[in-house]
DOPA-847318 format. One line per field, with one value per residue (C-alpha): residue number from 1; residue in three letters; x, y, z. Coordinates in Angstrom, 3 decimals, decimal comma, m for minus. Layout:
resi: NUM	...
resn: Ala	...
east: X	...
north: Y	...
up: Z	...
end
This chain:
resi: 1	2	3	4	5	6	7	8	9	10	11	12	13	14	15	16	17	18	19	20	21	22	23	24	25	26	27	28	29	30	31	32	33	34	35	36	37	38	39	40	41	42	43	44	45	46	47	48	49	50	51	52	53	54	55	56	57	58	59	60	61	62	63	64	65	66	67	68	69	70	71	72	73	74	75	76	77	78	79	80	81	82	83	84	85	86	87	88	89
resn: Met	Ala	Pro	Thr	Glu	Glu	Gln	Val	Gln	Glu	Leu	Leu	Leu	Ser	Cys	Arg	Tyr	Gly	Glu	Leu	Asp	Glu	Val	Lys	Ala	Phe	Thr	Asp	Glu	Phe	Gly	Trp	Glu	Asp	Val	Asn	Lys	Ala	Arg	Asp	Asp	Arg	Gly	Asn	Thr	Val	Leu	His	Met	Ile	Cys	Ala	Asn	Gly	His	Leu	Gly	Gly	Cys	Arg	Phe	Leu	Leu	Asp	Gln	Thr	Pro	Met	Ser	Met	Pro	Arg	Pro	Ala	Tyr	Ser	Trp	His	Asn	Ala	Arg	Gly	Cys	Glu	Thr	Thr	Gly	Pro	Cys
east: m0,538	m2,557	m0,970	m0,106	m1,938	1,209	1,200	m2,474	m1,748	1,158	m1,220	m3,668	m0,891	0,332	m3,190	m3,391	m0,120	m0,702	2,133	0,653	3,711	3,312	m0,394	0,390	3,073	0,608	m1,964	0,572	1,673	m1,670	m4,398	m7,594	m9,493	m7,075	m7,151	m10,946	m10,851	m8,384	m9,870	m8,397	m9,517	m12,492	m13,596	m12,292	m11,263	m8,355	m10,674	m11,713	m8,083	m7,119	m10,145	m10,235	m6,673	m7,190	m5,127	m6,973	m4,454	m4,859	m8,622	m8,562	m6,221	m8,515	m11,690	m10,183	m8,341	m10,728	m12,168	m15,881	m16,449	m15,201	m17,554	m17,325	m14,513	m16,172	m19,413	m21,807	m19,621	m20,051	m17,074	m16,932	m18,685	m21,617	m20,984	m21,444	m18,150	m19,899	m21,818	m21,038	m20,074
north: 24,037	21,420	18,186	17,777	15,201	13,079	13,171	12,156	9,241	8,211	8,286	6,028	3,597	3,605	2,673	m0,044	m1,617	m1,120	1,361	2,861	4,992	6,744	7,302	8,791	11,034	12,355	12,973	14,812	16,987	17,788	16,961	14,951	17,113	16,216	12,549	12,599	14,318	11,844	9,723	7,569	7,772	5,500	7,528	5,092	6,554	5,807	3,734	1,689	1,088	m0,006	m2,237	m3,800	m4,960	m6,345	m3,891	m4,026	m1,837	0,921	0,634	0,992	3,973	5,792	5,067	5,781	8,951	10,702	13,669	13,284	16,725	15,510	13,873	10,128	9,311	6,727	5,490	7,113	7,697	5,818	4,905	5,228	1,884	3,284	0,988	2,097	1,630	m0,060	m2,604	m5,418	m4,588
up: m8,723	m10,578	m11,797	m15,461	m17,566	m17,432	m13,621	m13,560	m15,894	m13,646	m10,669	m12,481	m13,414	m9,812	m8,733	m11,359	m10,205	m6,477	m5,947	m2,808	m1,981	m5,343	m4,701	m1,294	m2,800	m5,401	m2,666	m0,522	m3,432	m5,086	m2,559	m2,596	m5,047	m7,850	m6,827	m7,086	m10,490	m12,006	m14,821	m17,540	m21,170	m20,371	m17,368	m14,756	m11,411	m9,086	m6,909	m9,935	m10,922	m7,415	m6,808	m10,274	m9,800	m6,307	m4,268	m0,962	0,870	m1,712	m1,554	2,216	1,952	m0,467	1,442	4,867	3,903	1,540	3,452	4,123	2,594	m0,807	m3,275	m3,169	m5,598	m7,803	m6,375	m8,810	m11,870	m15,127	m17,234	m21,034	m21,458	m19,515	m16,570	m13,022	m11,265	m8,353	m10,401	m12,790	m16,316
end
């Protein structure tokens, strides 16, 4: 079963605030595909939310645990401002 929009928004907020246990719980319940699809209203990903707010442990978790067969979660996406998530904006 896919997560609701509310659950996706909760995931993004958990990433923003560094609540790694909540991120892990979402991943356990819904899987990596839904983590990778999660975007806020500006197109920012979970990796963006974690990194932009300085949560190194969360960043390591996402990068270490994301299956290699999944698309990279944020490396080539542009947010609503047209900024690459890996470059300055």
